[in-house]
C-alpha positions in Angstrom: 8.6 -25.9 7.5 10.8 -28.3 9.4 12.1 -26.5 12.4 11.0 -23.8 14.8 11.9 -20.3 13.7 14.9 -18.7 15.3 14.2 -18.2 19.0 16.1 -15.3 20.5 16.4 -17.3 23.8 19.6 -15.5 24.6 20.5 -14.1 28.0 19.1 -10.5 28.3 21.8 -8.1 29.4 21.8 -4.4 30.0 20.1 -2.2 27.5 18.0 -5.1 26.3 20.8 -6.6 24.4 20.7 -10.2 23.2 23.7 -12.0 24.5 25.7 -15.1 25.3 25.3 -18.8 24.5 21.8 -18.9 23.1 21.0 -22.2 21.3 20.5 -21.4 17.7 17.7 -23.0 15.8 17.7 -22.7 12.0 14.3 -23.1 10.4 14.5 -24.9 7.1 12.3 -25.9 4.1 12.7 -29.1 2.2 13.6 -28.8 -1.5 12.4 -31.9 -3.3 11.8 -32.8 -6.9 15.2 -34.5 -7.3 16.5 -34.6 -10.9 14.8 -31.5 -12.0 15.9 -29.8 -15.2 18.3 -26.9 -15.0 17.7 -23.3 -16.1 19.9 -22.1 -19.0 21.3 -18.6 -18.5 24.1 -16.7 -20.3 26.7 -17.8 -17.7 25.6 -21.5 -17.6 22.8 -23.8 -16.6 21.8 -23.7 -12.9 19.4 -25.2 -10.5 19.5 -29.0 -11.3 19.9 -31.0 -8.1 19.6 -34.8 -8.0 18.8 -35.2 -4.3 16.4 -33.9 -1.6 18.0 -31.3 0.7 17.0 -28.5 3.0 17.8 -24.8 3.0 17.3 -22.1 5.6 14.0 -20.4 5.4 15.8 -17.2 6.3 19.2 -15.6 6.1 21.4 -16.1 9.1 20.5 -13.3 11.5 22.7 -11.0 13.7 21.2 -12.7 16.8 22.2 -16.1 15.6 25.7 -15.0 14.6 26.2 -13.3 17.9 25.4 -16.6 19.6 28.0 -18.3 17.4 30.6 -15.6 18.4 29.8 -16.0 22.1 30.4 -19.8 21.7 33.7 -19.7 19.8 35.2 -16.2 19.7 36.2 -15.3 23.2 39.5 -15.1 21.4 39.1 -14.7 17.6 42.2 -15.9 15.7 40.3 -16.2 12.4 38.5 -12.9 12.5 34.9 -14.2 12.7 34.0 -10.7 14.1 34.4 -7.6 12.0 34.5 -4.3 14.0 32.5 -2.8 11.1 29.5 -4.8 12.3 29.3 -2.2 15.1 31.1 0.9 13.7 29.8 1.1 10.1 26.7 3.1 9.5 25.2 0.1 7.7 26.5 -2.6 10.1 24.4 -5.2 11.7 25.2 -3.8 15.2 26.8 -6.7 16.9 28.9 -5.1 19.6 32.1 -6.7 21.1 33.1 -6.1 24.7 35.8 -7.4 27.0 39.5 -8.0 26.6 41.3 -9.6 23.6 41.4 -13.0 25.4 37.8 -12.8 26.8 35.5 -11.2 24.3 31.7 -11.2 24.6 29.2 -10.1 21.9 25.7 -8.5 22.1 23.1 -7.3 19.6 20.1 -5.2 20.5 16.7 -6.8 20.2 15.6 -4.5 17.4 18.7 -5.7 15.3 18.7 -9.4 16.3 16.3 -10.7 13.6 17.9 -8.7 10.7 20.6 -10.5 8.6 24.2 -10.5 9.7 26.6 -8.7 7.4 30.3 -8.0 7.1 30.9 -11.8 6.9 33.4 -13.5 4.6 33.0 -16.8 2.8 35.3 -18.3 5.5 33.1 -17.0 8.3 30.0 -18.7 6.7 31.9 -22.0 6.4 32.9 -21.8 10.0 29.3 -21.1 11.1 28.2 -24.2 9.1 31.0 -26.3 10.8 29.8 -25.1 14.2 26.2 -26.3 13.4 27.6 -29.6 12.0 29.5 -30.1 15.3 26.5 -29.5 17.5 27.1 -25.9 18.4 30.0 -26.5 20.8 31.7 -23.8 22.9 35.4 -23.3 23.0 38.4 -22.2 21.0 38.3 -22.1 17.2 39.8 -25.5 16.5 39.0 -28.8 14.8 36.2 -29.6 17.2 34.4 -26.3 16.8 34.9 -24.3 13.6 37.9 -25.8 11.7 36.5 -29.2 10.7 33.1 -30.7 10.1 31.3 -30.1 6.9 34.5 -28.4 5.6 38.1 -28.9 6.6 39.5 -25.4 7.2 42.3 -25.7 9.8 43.1 -22.0 9.8 42.3 -21.2 6.2 41.6 -17.5 5.8 43.2 -16.3 2.5 41.4 -16.2 -0.8 43.8 -18.9 -2.2 43.2 -21.2 0.9 39.5 -20.8 0.8 39.2 -21.5 -2.9 40.7 -25.0 -2.1 38.1 -25.9 0.5 35.4 -28.3 -0.5 32.3 -29.9 1.1 33.1 -33.2 3.0 31.2 -36.3 2.0 29.5 -36.6 5.4 28.6 -32.9 5.5 25.3 -32.0 7.2 25.1 -28.2 7.6 26.5 -26.4 4.6 26.8 -23.1 2.7 24.5 -24.0 -0.3 26.0 -24.8 -3.6 25.0 -22.5 -6.4 22.6 -25.1 -7.8 21.1 -25.7 -4.4 20.7 -22.0 -3.8 19.3 -21.3 -7.3 16.8 -24.2 -7.2 15.4 -23.1 -3.8 15.0 -19.6 -5.0 13.7 -19.9 -8.6 12.5 -23.4 -9.4 8.7 -23.7 -9.7 8.5 -26.6 -7.2 6.5 -28.6 -9.8 8.2 -31.9 -10.2 11.2 -32.5 -12.5 10.3 -29.6 -14.8 12.6 -26.9 -16.0 10.2 -24.1 -14.9 11.8 -21.2 -13.2 10.7 -17.8 -12.0 12.6 -14.7 -12.8 12.6 -13.6 -9.2 12.8 -15.6 -6.0 9.4 -14.4 -4.7 7.5 -16.7 -7.0 6.9 -14.0 -9.7 8.2 -13.0 -13.1 6.9 -9.4 -13.1 5.2 -6.9 -10.9 7.8 -6.6 -8.2 8.1 -3.9 -5.5 10.5 -2.8 -2.8 7.7 -1.5 -0.5 7.3 -3.0 3.0 3.5 -3.2 3.3 1.0 -4.8 5.6 -0.6 -6.9 4.3 2.1 -7.9 1.8 0.5 -8.6 -1.6 3.4 -10.8 -2.8 6.3 -10.1 -5.1 8.0 -7.7 -2.7 11.6 -7.7 -1.5 14.1 -5.4 0.2 16.1 -3.7 -2.6 16.9 -0.2 -3.9 15.2 1.9 -6.5 16.3 5.2 -7.9 16.3 7.9 -6.8 17.4 7.1 -3.2 14.5 4.8 -2.5 15.5 2.1 0.1 12.8 -0.2 1.4 14.0 1.0 4.9 16.1 4.0 5.6 18.5 4.7 8.5 19.3 3.2 10.8 18.2 -0.3 9.8 18.3 -0.4 5.9 17.6 -4.1 6.1 14.2 -5.6 7.0 13.8 -8.3 9.6 14.1 -11.7 7.9 10.7 -12.8 6.5 9.2 -9.4 6.8 7.6 -9.7 3.3 5.4 -12.4 4.6 3.6 -13.3 1.3 6.7 -13.1 -0.9 8.3 -16.5 -0.4 9.9 -18.6 -3.1 7.9 -21.7 -4.3 9.7 -23.8 -1.7 9.0 -21.3 1.1 12.3 -19.4 1.5 12.3 -15.7 2.3 14.7 -12.9 1.2 16.6 -14.8 -1.4 15.8 -11.6 -3.3 17.2 -8.5 -1.6 18.2 -7.7 2.0 21.8 -9.1 1.7 23.5 -10.9 -1.2 24.4 -14.4 -0.1 27.5 -16.6 -0.4 27.4 -19.9 -2.2 30.0 -22.5 -2.9 30.7 -21.8 -6.6 34.0 -20.4 -7.8 32.9 -18.3 -10.8 36.3 -16.7 -11.4 39.9 -17.7 -11.0 39.5 -16.6 -7.4 36.7 -15.8 -5.0 33.4 -17.5 -4.4 29.9 -16.9 -5.7 27.1 -14.8 -4.4 23.4 -14.6 -5.4 20.3 -12.7 -4.6 20.9 -9.0 -4.7 20.8 -6.7 -1.6 19.1 -3.8 0.1 21.4 -1.3 -1.8 21.2 -3.0 -5.2 18.5 -2.5 -7.8 16.1 -5.2 -8.8 18.4 -6.8 -11.4 20.6 -8.0 -8.6 18.1 -10.5 -7.4 17.0 -11.7 -10.9 17.8 -15.3 -12.0 20.0 -14.0 -14.8 22.3 -12.0 -12.5 25.5 -13.8 -11.3 27.8 -11.4 -9.4 31.4 -12.4 -9.9 33.6 -9.6 -8.5 34.0 -10.8 -4.9 36.8 -12.5 -3.2 36.4 -15.2 -0.5 37.8 -12.9 2.2 35.6 -9.9 1.4 33.4 -8.6 4.2 31.0 -5.9 3.1 27.8 -4.3 4.4 25.7 -6.0 1.7 27.1 -9.5 2.1 25.5 -12.2 4.3 24.5 -15.9 3.9 22.1 -18.6 4.7 22.8 -22.3 5.4 21.5 -25.5 4.1 21.3 -29.1 5.4 22.2 -32.2 3.5 20.9 -35.6 4.4 23.4 -38.2 5.2 24.1 -40.2 3.2 21.2 -40.0 0.8 18.5 -37.7 2.1 17.3 -36.1 5.4 16.0 -38.7 7.8 17.7 -41.6 6.0 20.0 -42.5 8.9 21.0 -46.0 7.7 21.6 -45.1 4.1 19.1 -47.4 2.5 17.5 -44.6 0.4 14.3 -44.5 2.4 13.1 -43.1 5.7 11.7 -46.1 7.5 11.4 -48.2 10.6 15.1 -48.8 11.0 15.7 -45.0 11.0 13.0 -44.4 13.5 14.4 -47.2 15.7 17.9 -45.6 15.6 16.5 -42.3 16.7 14.4 -43.7 19.5 17.4 -45.7 20.8 19.1 -42.4 21.4 16.0 -40.3 22.3 16.6 -38.0 25.3 20.4 -38.1 25.2 21.8 -34.6 25.4 25.1 -33.7 23.9 27.5 -35.5 21.6 24.9 -37.0 19.3 25.5 -37.3 15.6 23.3 -37.4 12.5 23.4 -41.2 12.5 22.1 -41.2 16.1 19.1 -39.2 15.1 20.3 -35.6 15.6 18.6 -34.2 12.6 18.8 -30.6 13.6 22.5 -30.6 14.4 22.2 -29.3 18.0 23.9 -32.3 19.6 20.8 -33.7 21.2 18.2 -36.2 20.1 14.9 -34.8 21.2 11.3 -34.1 20.3 12.3 -31.7 17.4 14.3 -34.5 15.8 11.5 -37.1 16.3 8.9 -34.7 14.9 11.0 -34.1 11.8 11.7 -37.7 11.1 8.0 -38.6 11.5 7.1 -35.9 9.0 9.5 -37.6 6.5 8.6 -41.2 7.4 8.0 -43.2 4.2 10.0 -40.9 2.0 11.9 -42.5 -0.8 15.2 -40.8 -1.4 16.0 -39.8 -5.0 
């Protein structure tokens, strides 16, 4: 895995709440085997990707999203916060305080590492832009949330969001459907067309039990009658709680917990989702299930997202675009090493935090010698 797991290094406020301006770290896994065959399903063929990329090991958590809100939503013109996060019985318990022109956001420690919910497709794109831009603080504008991997510039309606596409120089992204599908189901065995039925590296023998030790093939979903993996108040497990139930590439919770946005447009409006949820039955997380009834602006208790990272321009670590991670890339990173703030991907900022530091160097060294497909 290519980054440190999310550290809840937020300021601790009253009642143990995790609060403002924590630096967010997204742990990712590399999805290789470029040019793999796709998986034919009734709605199409999915999972073929011709390049190396990364995808979040975990769903974006309430703690990470609260840090995002504290950075850019003191005022919130584009509705990145839903009051249902706090008031709904199945909300992720991010609480908003303060006045309309000076909001702050907190989430209790026992909720911080569970997936965020009540987020729209537009919210997910703005989170990706924020990562792309180095996690800046300030108003929701072209330097923070409205440009970057996606040009939004105030887009909030279904029609507007349907017209948004990934920029050629995008780094942090909401995965495409093929990127999401490959990370969850592909066998990670070269260019094959081998896919699992479920994104826990299994075809059969699944369970919604949360057990220790986890025997594998487990996820957070619903079975009848009234059998949630977890009941009130949480309903959703902490990300990665099913520790031996990863996909072949090492992602967790692509099955269950919350269904996740992807970039596809499966209907005349809306955006795609994949993966099932804590209140869906097991079919929801199966490879053959492609939910299509959601609109881009929908914010529900069972919707969340994860992010991915795309190398620029050819693959992660290839800073000079010569289709390999080599000495010139290392030299570019080292020439900016130790510079804090304002750094770009081409400068060596591989993790999108605006700095070129040891985390970036360690990641590039782990990829040194890689040829980009």
